[in-house]
N, CA and C atoms as an extended XYZ file, in Angstrom:
327
Properties=species:S:1:pos:R:3:atomname:S:1:resname:S:1:resid:I:1 pbc="F F F"
N       246.517       12.874      -38.096 N   MET     1
C       247.068       13.167      -36.780 CA  MET     1
C       246.149       12.629      -35.686 C   MET     1
N       244.841       12.486      -36.000 N   ALA     2
C       243.903       11.976      -34.998 CA  ALA     2
C       244.236       10.538      -34.633 C   ALA     2
N       244.664        9.760      -35.618 N   CYS     3
C       245.050        8.375      -35.363 CA  CYS     3
C       246.294        8.331      -34.486 C   CYS     3
N       247.250        9.211      -34.752 N   SER     4
C       248.468        9.268      -33.946 CA  SER     4
C       248.156        9.637      -32.509 C   SER     4
N       247.251       10.573      -32.322 N   ALA     5
C       246.856       10.967      -30.973 CA  ALA     5
C       246.169        9.810      -30.258 C   ALA     5
N       245.371        9.045      -30.986 N   SER     6
C       244.703        7.884      -30.395 CA  SER     6
C       245.712        6.823      -29.984 C   SER     6
N       246.705        6.584      -30.833 N   VAL     7
C       247.757        5.610      -30.509 CA  VAL     7
C       248.506        6.057      -29.270 C   VAL     7
N       248.810        7.342      -29.186 N   LEU     8
C       249.528        7.875      -28.030 CA  LEU     8
C       248.700        7.718      -26.754 C   LEU     8
N       247.404        7.990      -26.835 N   LYS     9
C       246.536        7.851      -25.662 CA  LYS     9
C       246.460        6.395      -25.201 C   LYS     9
N       246.311        5.484      -26.145 N   VAL    10
C       246.249        4.060      -25.802 CA  VAL    10
C       247.570        3.611      -25.200 C   VAL    10
N       248.689        4.046      -25.786 N   SER    11
C       250.006        3.696      -25.256 CA  SER    11
C       250.177        4.227      -23.837 C   SER    11
N       249.724        5.439      -23.609 N   PHE    12
C       249.813        6.052      -22.287 CA  PHE    12
C       248.995        5.252      -21.267 C   PHE    12
N       247.789        4.884      -21.640 N   LEU    13
C       246.929        4.132      -20.727 CA  LEU    13
C       247.485        2.737      -20.446 C   LEU    13
N       247.987        2.061      -21.477 N   LEU    14
C       248.571        0.739      -21.276 CA  LEU    14
C       249.826        0.813      -20.406 C   LEU    14
N       250.641        1.833      -20.634 N   GLY    15
C       251.840        2.021      -19.815 CA  GLY    15
C       251.486        2.310      -18.367 C   GLY    15
N       250.466        3.130      -18.151 N   ALA    16
C       250.027        3.438      -16.790 CA  ALA    16
C       249.495        2.188      -16.096 C   ALA    16
N       248.757        1.391      -16.835 N   ARG    17
C       248.218        0.151      -16.263 CA  ARG    17
C       249.342       -0.817      -15.892 C   ARG    17
N       250.323       -0.954      -16.774 N   PHE    18
C       251.466       -1.818      -16.506 CA  PHE    18
C       252.236       -1.328      -15.280 C   PHE    18
N       252.445       -0.021      -15.185 N   LEU    19
C       253.141        0.561      -14.038 CA  LEU    19
C       252.379        0.290      -12.746 C   LEU    19
N       251.083        0.463      -12.781 N   LEU    20
C       250.242        0.225      -11.612 CA  LEU    20
C       250.286       -1.239      -11.181 C   LEU    20
N       250.072       -2.138      -12.125 N   ASP    21
C       250.081       -3.570      -11.805 CA  ASP    21
C       251.442       -4.016      -11.276 C   ASP    21
N       252.510       -3.530      -11.890 N   SER    22
C       253.852       -3.899      -11.450 CA  SER    22
C       254.136       -3.382      -10.049 C   SER    22
N       253.730       -2.151       -9.766 N   GLY    23
C       253.928       -1.574       -8.438 CA  GLY    23
C       253.188       -2.347       -7.367 C   GLY    23
N       251.983       -2.749       -7.671 N   VAL    24
C       251.186       -3.534       -6.711 CA  VAL    24
C       251.843       -4.889       -6.461 C   VAL    24
N       252.307       -5.542       -7.513 N   GLU    25
C       252.968       -6.847       -7.349 CA  GLU    25
C       254.247       -6.730       -6.534 C   GLU    25
N       255.032       -5.700       -6.788 N   ILE    26
C       256.262       -5.492       -6.019 CA  ILE    26
C       255.931       -5.250       -4.558 C   ILE    26
N       254.940       -4.409       -4.297 N   ALA    27
C       254.552       -4.126       -2.914 CA  ALA    27
C       254.059       -5.388       -2.211 C   ALA    27
N       253.271       -6.183       -2.901 N   ARG    28
C       252.786       -7.442       -2.302 CA  ARG    28
C       253.942       -8.386       -1.995 C   ARG    28
N       254.896       -8.478       -2.923 N   SER    29
C       256.028       -9.382       -2.693 CA  SER    29
C       256.902       -8.908       -1.541 C   SER    29
N       256.864       -7.623       -1.242 N   LEU    30
C       257.622       -7.087       -0.102 CA  LEU    30
C       256.827       -7.156        1.201 C   LEU    30
N       255.591       -7.636        1.119 N   GLY    31
C       254.783       -7.802        2.315 CA  GLY    31
C       254.016       -6.559        2.754 C   GLY    31
N       253.853       -5.605        1.859 N   VAL    32
C       253.095       -4.391        2.183 CA  VAL    32
C       251.612       -4.748        2.208 C   VAL    32
N       250.915       -4.237        3.207 N   SER    33
C       249.498       -4.578        3.356 CA  SER    33
C       248.663       -3.957        2.235 C   SER    33
N       247.522       -4.588        1.970 N   GLU    34
C       246.611       -4.105        0.925 CA  GLU    34
C       246.113       -2.690        1.232 C   GLU    34
N       245.908       -2.394        2.510 N   ALA    35
C       245.425       -1.060        2.890 CA  ALA    35
C       246.449        0.015        2.539 C   ALA    35
N       247.714       -0.248        2.814 N   VAL    36
C       248.762        0.730        2.496 CA  VAL    36
C       248.890        0.894        0.986 C   VAL    36
N       248.806       -0.209        0.253 N   ILE    37
C       248.875       -0.132       -1.213 CA  ILE    37
C       247.718        0.709       -1.742 C   ILE    37
N       246.518        0.432       -1.276 N   ALA    38
C       245.334        1.162       -1.748 CA  ALA    38
C       245.415        2.651       -1.414 C   ALA    38
N       245.821        2.970       -0.203 N   LEU    39
C       245.916        4.387        0.186 CA  LEU    39
C       246.997        5.111       -0.610 C   LEU    39
N       248.104        4.446       -0.857 N   THR    40
C       249.175        5.059       -1.640 CA  THR    40
C       248.723        5.317       -3.067 C   THR    40
N       248.081        4.337       -3.679 N   LEU    41
C       247.605        4.514       -5.046 CA  LEU    41
C       246.545        5.603       -5.129 C   LEU    41
N       245.676        5.668       -4.136 N   PHE    42
C       244.657        6.723       -4.116 CA  PHE    42
C       245.309        8.091       -4.003 C   PHE    42
N       246.298        8.222       -3.117 N   ALA    43
C       246.966        9.510       -2.928 CA  ALA    43
C       247.708        9.948       -4.191 C   ALA    43
N       248.436        9.032       -4.786 N   VAL    44
C       249.178        9.370       -6.000 CA  VAL    44
C       248.214        9.671       -7.148 C   VAL    44
N       247.198        8.841       -7.312 N   GLY    45
C       246.246        9.044       -8.398 CA  GLY    45
C       245.479       10.345       -8.283 C   GLY    45
N       245.079       10.708       -7.079 N   SER    46
C       244.307       11.938       -6.919 CA  SER    46
C       245.175       13.174       -7.074 C   SER    46
N       246.469       13.064       -6.843 N   SER    47
C       247.345       14.228       -6.996 CA  SER    47
C       247.784       14.433       -8.444 C   SER    47
N       247.581       13.444       -9.307 N   GLN    48
C       248.035       13.533      -10.692 CA  GLN    48
C       247.017       14.160      -11.630 C   GLN    48
N       245.804       14.369      -11.192 N   THR    49
C       244.774       14.879      -12.102 CA  THR    49
C       245.112       16.253      -12.654 C   THR    49
N       245.822       17.066      -11.901 N   GLY    50
C       246.199       18.387      -12.384 CA  GLY    50
C       247.290       18.343      -13.442 C   GLY    50
N       247.986       17.229      -13.566 N   LEU    51
C       249.078       17.120      -14.529 CA  LEU    51
C       248.613       16.694      -15.909 C   LEU    51
N       247.412       16.168      -16.002 N   ILE    52
C       246.925       15.667      -17.288 CA  ILE    52
C       246.343       16.836      -18.071 C   ILE    52
N       247.041       17.212      -19.124 N   GLN    53
C       246.636       18.321      -19.968 CA  GLN    53
C       246.931       17.946      -21.413 C   GLN    53
N       246.225       18.561      -22.341 N   PRO    54
C       246.559       18.314      -23.745 CA  PRO    54
C       247.977       18.803      -24.034 C   PRO    54
N       248.697       18.076      -24.867 N   PHE    55
C       250.053       18.490      -25.203 CA  PHE    55
C       250.351       18.124      -26.647 C   PHE    55
N       251.253       18.879      -27.238 N   ALA    56
C       251.651       18.625      -28.620 CA  ALA    56
C       252.768       17.586      -28.631 C   ALA    56
N       252.720       16.713      -29.610 N   VAL    57
C       253.728       15.667      -29.739 CA  VAL    57
C       254.440       15.850      -31.071 C   VAL    57
N       255.749       15.864      -31.005 N   ASP    58
C       256.554       15.953      -32.221 CA  ASP    58
C       256.286       14.704      -33.065 C   ASP    58
N       255.959       14.846      -34.336 N   PRO    59
C       255.663       13.674      -35.173 CA  PRO    59
C       256.803       12.653      -35.220 C   PRO    59
N       258.053       13.115      -35.031 N   ARG    60
C       259.182       12.174      -35.037 CA  ARG    60
C       259.078       11.172      -33.894 C   ARG    60
N       258.455       11.586      -32.786 N   VAL    61
C       258.297       10.678      -31.650 CA  VAL    61
C       257.410        9.509      -32.044 C   VAL    61
N       256.329        9.805      -32.750 N   LEU    62
C       255.408        8.747      -33.149 CA  LEU    62
C       255.970        7.905      -34.290 C   LEU    62
N       256.811        8.483      -35.121 N   GLN    63
C       257.317        7.764      -36.289 CA  GLN    63
C       258.563        6.942      -35.991 C   GLN    63
N       259.403        7.389      -35.059 N   ALA    64
C       260.678        6.690      -34.857 CA  ALA    64
C       260.917        6.304      -33.402 C   ALA    64
N       260.806        7.232      -32.487 N   ASP    65
C       261.207        6.986      -31.106 CA  ASP    65
C       260.401        5.887      -30.436 C   ASP    65
N       259.092        5.978      -30.507 N   ILE    66
C       258.246        4.994      -29.830 CA  ILE    66
C       258.410        3.607      -30.461 C   ILE    66
N       258.325        3.461      -31.784 N   PRO    67
C       258.526        2.117      -32.352 CA  PRO    67
C       259.904        1.534      -32.037 C   PRO    67
N       260.952        2.354      -32.101 N   LEU    68
C       262.292        1.868      -31.801 CA  LEU    68
C       262.391        1.405      -30.353 C   LEU    68
N       261.833        2.167      -29.436 N   SER    69
C       261.863        1.789      -28.022 CA  SER    69
C       261.081        0.500      -27.771 C   SER    69
N       259.924        0.380      -28.398 N   VAL    70
C       259.095       -0.812      -28.201 CA  VAL    70
C       259.790       -2.057      -28.761 C   VAL    70
N       260.376       -1.941      -29.943 N   VAL    71
C       261.071       -3.084      -30.539 CA  VAL    71
C       262.286       -3.469      -29.698 C   VAL    71
N       263.051       -2.483      -29.264 N   THR    72
C       264.235       -2.764      -28.444 CA  THR    72
C       263.850       -3.482      -27.166 C   THR    72
N       262.863       -2.981      -26.465 N   MET    73
C       262.462       -3.613      -25.204 CA  MET    73
C       261.837       -4.982      -25.463 C   MET    73
N       261.126       -5.134      -26.563 N   GLY    74
C       260.559       -6.441      -26.893 CA  GLY    74
C       261.639       -7.483      -27.122 C   GLY    74
N       262.685       -7.099      -27.849 N   ILE    75
C       263.791       -8.020      -28.104 CA  ILE    75
C       264.510       -8.374      -26.809 C   ILE    75
N       264.702       -7.409      -25.945 N   LEU    76
C       265.461       -7.657      -24.727 CA  LEU    76
C       264.684       -8.473      -23.703 C   LEU    76
N       263.360       -8.456      -23.770 N   PHE    77
C       262.565       -9.194      -22.793 CA  PHE    77
C       262.070      -10.552      -23.282 C   PHE    77
N       262.422      -10.939      -24.495 N   VAL    78
C       261.974      -12.235      -25.017 CA  VAL    78
C       262.391      -13.392      -24.104 C   VAL    78
N       263.646      -13.459      -23.622 N   PRO    79
C       263.995      -14.577      -22.729 CA  PRO    79
C       263.129      -14.627      -21.473 C   PRO    79
N       262.755      -13.485      -20.950 N   ALA    80
C       261.932      -13.450      -19.732 CA  ALA    80
C       260.528      -13.974      -19.993 C   ALA    80
N       260.048      -13.852      -21.204 N   LEU    81
C       258.713      -14.353      -21.513 CA  LEU    81
C       258.647      -15.872      -21.402 C   LEU    81
N       259.735      -16.532      -21.715 N   PHE    82
C       259.752      -17.992      -21.685 CA  PHE    82
C       260.128      -18.552      -20.313 C   PHE    82
N       261.030      -17.881      -19.616 N   THR    83
C       261.504      -18.403      -18.328 CA  THR    83
C       260.716      -17.852      -17.143 C   THR    83
N       259.929      -16.806      -17.363 N   ARG    84
C       259.140      -16.153      -16.300 CA  ARG    84
C       260.015      -15.568      -15.194 C   ARG    84
N       261.269      -15.256      -15.541 N   ARG    85
C       262.158      -14.591      -14.596 CA  ARG    85
C       263.228      -13.861      -15.392 C   ARG    85
N       263.867      -12.919      -14.745 N   ILE    86
C       264.941      -12.172      -15.374 CA  ILE    86
C       266.192      -12.375      -14.531 C   ILE    86
N       267.200      -12.990      -15.111 N   ASP    87
C       268.471      -13.163      -14.422 CA  ASP    87
C       269.240      -11.853      -14.436 C   ASP    87
N       270.312      -11.810      -13.673 N   ARG    88
C       271.104      -10.576      -13.611 CA  ARG    88
C       271.654      -10.183      -14.975 C   ARG    88
N       272.127      -11.161      -15.721 N   TRP    89
C       272.697      -10.847      -17.033 CA  TRP    89
C       271.635      -10.304      -17.967 C   TRP    89
N       270.392      -10.789      -17.832 N   GLN    90
C       269.314      -10.276      -18.670 CA  GLN    90
C       268.958       -8.843      -18.263 C   GLN    90
N       268.970       -8.582      -16.972 N   GLY    91
C       268.707       -7.227      -16.502 CA  GLY    91
C       269.770       -6.258      -16.974 C   GLY    91
N       271.033       -6.683      -16.881 N   LEU    92
C       272.133       -5.846      -17.347 CA  LEU    92
C       272.038       -5.617      -18.852 C   LEU    92
N       271.738       -6.665      -19.596 N   LEU    93
C       271.571       -6.546      -21.041 CA  LEU    93
C       270.423       -5.595      -21.381 C   LEU    93
N       269.342       -5.663      -20.630 N   THR    94
C       268.198       -4.775      -20.851 CA  THR    94
C       268.579       -3.319      -20.611 C   THR    94
N       269.295       -3.067      -19.517 N   ILE    95
C       269.710       -1.690      -19.208 CA  ILE    95
C       270.656       -1.164      -20.278 C   ILE    95
N       271.638       -1.976      -20.674 N   ILE    96
C       272.575       -1.553      -21.721 CA  ILE    96
C       271.846       -1.307      -23.039 C   ILE    96
N       270.935       -2.209      -23.389 N   GLY    97
C       270.164       -2.040      -24.622 CA  GLY    97
C       269.313       -0.783      -24.600 C   GLY    97
N       268.708       -0.503      -23.463 N   TYR    98
C       267.878        0.696      -23.357 CA  TYR    98
C       268.722        1.962      -23.464 C   TYR    98
N       269.891        1.947      -22.828 N   ILE    99
C       270.787        3.104      -22.909 CA  ILE    99
C       271.246        3.315      -24.352 C   ILE    99
N       271.609        2.224      -25.033 N   LEU   100
C       272.011        2.345      -26.442 CA  LEU   100
C       270.868        2.867      -27.302 C   LEU   100
N       269.646        2.422      -27.018 N   CYS   101
C       268.473        2.908      -27.748 CA  CYS   101
C       268.290        4.415      -27.533 C   CYS   101
N       268.421        4.856      -26.281 N   LEU   102
C       268.292        6.289      -25.990 CA  LEU   102
C       269.396        7.097      -26.665 C   LEU   102
N       270.633        6.586      -26.622 N   LEU   103
C       271.729        7.293      -27.277 CA  LEU   103
C       271.495        7.390      -28.783 C   LEU   103
N       270.953        6.330      -29.377 N   PHE   104
C       270.638        6.360      -30.803 CA  PHE   104
C       269.574        7.420      -31.099 C   PHE   104
N       268.525        7.439      -30.280 N   ILE   105
C       267.443        8.412      -30.491 CA  ILE   105
C       267.956        9.831      -30.336 C   ILE   105
N       268.782       10.072      -29.322 N   ILE   106
C       269.335       11.424      -29.109 CA  ILE   106
C       270.282       11.788      -30.240 C   ILE   106
N       271.080       10.814      -30.696 N   GLY   107
C       272.037       11.069      -31.768 CA  GLY   107
C       271.387       11.351      -33.109 C   GLY   107
N       270.217       10.788      -33.349 N   VAL   108
C       269.513       11.010      -34.608 CA  VAL   108
C       269.076       12.462      -34.728 C   VAL   108
N       268.762       13.069      -33.628 N   ARG   109
C       268.295       14.454      -33.660 CA  ARG   109
C       269.484       15.335      -33.808 C   ARG   109
């Protein structure tokens, strides 16, 4: 179980980093100043420290849900890796694929 907890922690940190980097890029592309971006990230980051607590994870999440979600999103984003952009049809396909993945996960339980 220690290995599973380590995988979950690494996944959480990588996801947080991706979310942070993506948010900064979106803000920059919209013309938001660096000062506003920095202050917003500081405010959000400092308010989240109380939310980080140890929690129990259902083993099914580590065995099925996370791998299925990662594989689904990997398959749906392959075209974007080569073209460096996501067209509308790719975005729609990604949303539909993610919804189907969630419905599958909910239906399995």
